[in-house]
C-alpha positions as CSV (number, residue, x, y, z in Angstrom):
1,Q,3.5,16.2,9.4
2,V,2.2,12.8,8.6
3,Q,4.4,9.8,9.3
4,L,3.8,6.4,7.7
5,V,5.2,3.2,9.2
6,E,5.1,0.1,7.0
7,S,5.5,-3.6,8.0
8,G,4.9,-7.0,6.6
9,G,7.3,-7.3,3.7
10,G,9.6,-10.3,3.2
11,L,10.6,-13.3,1.0
12,V,7.9,-15.7,-0.2
13,Q,7.7,-18.4,-2.8
14,A,5.5,-18.0,-5.9
15,G,1.9,-18.7,-5.1
16,G,2.3,-17.6,-1.5
17,S,0.8,-14.8,0.4
18,L,1.9,-11.7,2.4
19,R,0.1,-9.0,4.2
20,L,1.4,-5.4,4.3
21,S,0.4,-2.9,6.9
22,C,0.9,0.8,7.1
23,A,0.0,2.9,10.1
24,A,-0.3,6.7,9.8
25,S,0.2,9.3,12.5
26,G,-2.4,12.0,12.9
27,S,-6.2,12.2,12.8
28,S,-8.1,9.8,10.6
29,F,-10.6,12.4,9.6
30,K,-7.9,14.3,7.8
31,I,-7.0,11.4,5.5
32,N,-8.5,11.2,2.0
33,V,-6.9,8.4,0.1
34,M,-4.5,5.7,1.3
35,G,-2.8,3.1,-0.8
36,W,0.2,1.2,-2.1
37,Y,2.6,1.8,-4.9
38,R,5.6,-0.4,-5.9
39,Q,8.9,0.1,-7.6
40,A,10.9,-2.8,-9.1
41,P,14.6,-2.4,-10.0
42,G,15.0,-0.3,-13.2
43,K,11.3,0.5,-13.4
44,Q,9.1,3.5,-12.5
45,R,7.0,3.5,-9.4
46,E,3.5,2.2,-10.2
47,L,0.1,2.1,-8.6
48,V,-0.8,-1.1,-6.9
49,A,-4.1,-0.2,-5.1
50,T,-5.8,2.7,-3.4
51,I,-8.7,3.1,-1.0
52,G,-10.7,6.3,-0.4
53,S,-12.1,7.5,2.9
54,G,-15.5,6.0,1.9
55,G,-14.0,2.6,1.0
56,S,-13.9,3.0,-2.8
57,T,-11.0,1.0,-4.2
58,V,-8.8,1.2,-7.3
59,Y,-6.5,-1.7,-8.4
60,A,-3.8,-2.1,-11.0
61,D,-4.9,-4.6,-13.6
62,S,-1.9,-6.7,-12.8
63,V,-3.1,-7.4,-9.2
64,K,-6.9,-7.5,-9.6
65,G,-8.3,-10.7,-8.1
66,R,-5.0,-11.4,-6.2
67,F,-4.6,-8.4,-4.0
68,T,-7.1,-6.9,-1.6
69,I,-6.7,-3.4,0.0
70,S,-8.5,-2.5,3.2
71,R,-8.5,0.3,5.7
72,D,-9.1,0.7,9.4
73,N,-9.9,4.3,10.0
74,A,-9.9,3.9,13.8
75,K,-6.3,2.8,13.6
76,N,-5.3,5.0,10.7
77,T,-4.0,1.9,9.0
78,V,-4.2,0.5,5.5
79,Y,-3.5,-3.1,4.6
80,L,-2.6,-4.9,1.5
81,Q,-3.4,-8.6,1.4
82,M,-1.4,-10.2,-1.4
83,S,-2.2,-13.7,-2.6
84,S,-1.1,-15.9,-5.5
85,L,2.1,-13.9,-5.6
86,K,4.3,-14.0,-8.7
87,P,8.0,-13.3,-9.2
88,E,7.0,-10.1,-11.1
89,D,5.4,-8.8,-7.9
90,T,8.9,-8.4,-6.5
91,A,9.5,-4.8,-5.7
92,V,9.8,-2.2,-2.9
93,Y,6.2,-1.4,-1.8
94,Y,5.5,2.1,-0.6
95,C,2.6,3.2,1.5
96,Y,0.8,6.4,0.2
97,L,-1.5,8.8,1.9
98,N,-3.3,11.9,0.6
99,R,-4.6,14.4,3.1
100,W,-7.7,16.5,2.5
101,I,-7.0,19.9,1.1
102,R,-8.9,21.6,3.9
103,Y,-6.5,20.1,6.4
104,G,-3.4,21.2,4.5
105,G,-3.4,18.7,1.6
106,G,-0.3,16.9,0.5
107,D,0.9,13.5,-0.5
108,F,3.0,11.4,2.0
109,W,5.1,8.3,1.5
110,G,6.4,5.5,3.7
111,Q,10.0,4.4,3.7
112,G,9.2,1.3,1.6
113,T,9.2,-2.4,2.4
114,Q,10.8,-5.1,0.2
115,V,8.7,-7.9,-1.2
116,T,10.6,-10.6,-2.9
117,V,8.8,-13.5,-4.6
118,S,11.0,-16.5,-5.6
119,S,10.1,-18.8,-8.4
């Protein structure tokens, strides 16, 4: 099984920055997509950003220009650099990983890390 360990959440003032990290167990060549989703109280979980094995990225419109996703395949780690944070970015952020079908497939989730942005 794949295990994801997240770090980097916390409390920050509006306009500030945070960097989330998520390290995955297992072999990097088995990983297809990695990314981040978030869930605010009373809302559904939503996409924040994803990055493919070749480096292609997808961002939610609400974070474009403020968040940057990156990936270190040697460390099986995905990062989310968050800048110009807004109170509406407050949520639990979940790391996500999709494994290649030929290696068993499947979607895997981290335990979540709280990000709170104060106004």
